[in-house]
N, C-alpha and C positions, 0 to 999 in steps of 0.2 A: 665702766658705769656701777653704781651701787643693785645690789640684785634687787632692791624695793622699787627702783623709780618708776615712775607714772609718765608716758607722754603727754605733754602739753603742746597747747598750741606755738607757743614759743620753742618748742625742739623741732619744728618742722620746718624744711625749707621750700621757699616758692617752687611752684611747679616747674617753672622754667628753671629755676637754679637745679633745682634737682634732676633736670633731662640733664646737664651738664655733668654734672657727675653719676649718674646711674648707673650707668657699665662698671665702673670701678667698684661702687658701695654692693652692688652684686655679686661680682669676682669675691670680695674681700669676703660676705656674709657665706657666700658657699664655701671657703676654705673654714670655715668656725663650724659651719655643718657636720662638716665630715667627722668631729668629735663629739657630735650631739646627735646622732642617728642611729638607732638601732631595729635590723630586721629580727621580727619576733615570728616565727613559723613562716610556710610559703608565701602568705600574702600581706601580712601586717608590717609596717614600719612606724615605729614612733621619732617623733622629731621634736626634742626635748627645745621649748620655746625660751627667749633672752629676750631682754629689752632692746637689743639690735636686731633680732627678727623680727619684732611686731613695730618698731619703728620702720623698717626696709616695708611690712607689709603694708600699713599707713601711708607712707608715699607713695607705693606701686599704685594702691587706691587710688589715691589723688591725683595720678599721672596718667592712669588708663581711664577712669571714669570722667575725670575733668569737670567733677561738679561742682567745684570753686571754695569759697568759703561756709556755704550751706553743708557741704557735706563731712566738714570736718570732725565736727561733734558726732556726729554716727559714728566713722569710722575710729575715735578716741572711744567710744565707749562698746565698740565691740572689740578690740584688740586689747587695751589696757589690763583686763579683767584676764590676759593670757599671759603676762609679764608675771615671772615668780615674786613674791613678796616676800623672800629673805628666809621663808622657813617651810619651801615649798620647793618642788619640781612639777613643771607644768608640759603636756606633750599635746601634741597631736599625731592622732594614730588617725593612719590611712589602710584602708583594704583595698588594694589593688589589684584587679584582675579586669582585663583587656576587655575580655569577650562577655557582651550585654547580657545574654542570657544566664552564664554563667553566674555570671555577678548577680544580678538578680535571686537567681536560686540562693545563692551563698548567703548573701545579706538576709534574705527571709528566713533562714536558720539560725540567724546568729542577733536576733532581739536580746535586748540586756547585756551585750560584752559589756558596755560602758563601767556598768558596774562589778566585771570582776576581774579587772588588772588589777596588778601588784608588784609589789619590789621587796624582794628578799635578801637579806645579806645579817649576817652576824649575829643570830638567834631574834632578829626583827622584822617584822612585815610591814609595810606599809600599803596599804588600800589604795587605788585610785579612784576619785569620786568624779564625777563626769561636770562638765561646768554647767551653772544653773540658767543659763540664759534660753535655752527649749531643750524638750525630750526627743532625744535623738532616736528614740525606738517608737513606732508606729503601735497602735493599738493592734493593727494582725501579728506584730509581733516581728518588723523587718527594722532593720539595723543599718544607721546611714554607715555609707563609706568612710564616713570623716568624724571623728570624735575627738573632744578635746577633753583634756583630765588632769586632775589637780591631785597631786599626791604630797600629802602635808606630813611634817616630821616634827618629831619631839625634839628637846635640844638635845635628849641624848642618841638618839637618831642621827642627828647631824654629824655627833662627834664620830659615829662610829662609821658612815657613810664618808668622811671626810678620810678616813683612816687609809693610807696610800696599799695598794695589794687587796685590798677587803673584795670578796666577793659579792658581785652584787646579781642577781637574776631577779628578770624581769619578765614578766607573764599574765597567760590569762585563766581563769578559773573556769571558762565557758562550755557547757559540754559540747558543743559542735567546735570548739577551739580553742582545745587546752594545750596551747603551746607557750613553752619557753626558751629564754635563750641568754648566755652567760653574757656579760656585761664587758668588755674590753676596758684595759685598765684608763686607755687615753679617756674614754667616755666619762668613766667615772670619776678623772680629776676634771674634766671640762664642768661636769653636771654639779662637782664641788663648790666649783667658784660661785653657784648661785644661791649661796647661804650666804645670809648678812654677817 
């Protein structure tokens, strides 16, 4: 599917129809996600979104919440902005800490982390910018455990990213979480397909 495609009502399956194919659709997406996920440091995971992942998310919300026709527009408004638009990569970032008190303490020191993510490759740096739907750091400086980031590329940066074997580094510059990871080639190749 084209990288810039938007989910419309016409793309959605009725809940009853989706229920019949749910298991296989979820399994197929799990296979794709293997090459769209990267751990950065001990507790952060980047999952790079796509039309397929957002389509499934909308279908899942409609299936679980059973809000009917009235729910559809809200789900489309929430998830369409997370589909890459042809000149960007879009990631959901999860900070995963099971123990509640430790999680609260950690996130309390992580304010503004959404402003510090970056991709570095071939002499280029592409900074992440947070999804503009809401502020994910409180006034007290506590970060949300879930962040949504857009990495917008110039045409020259896209060309460099697409070159097989290009070393890509993904990371954060935050003083409380300055971690980086080298992107595996299989992930780089999968993400290169997001550019129109």
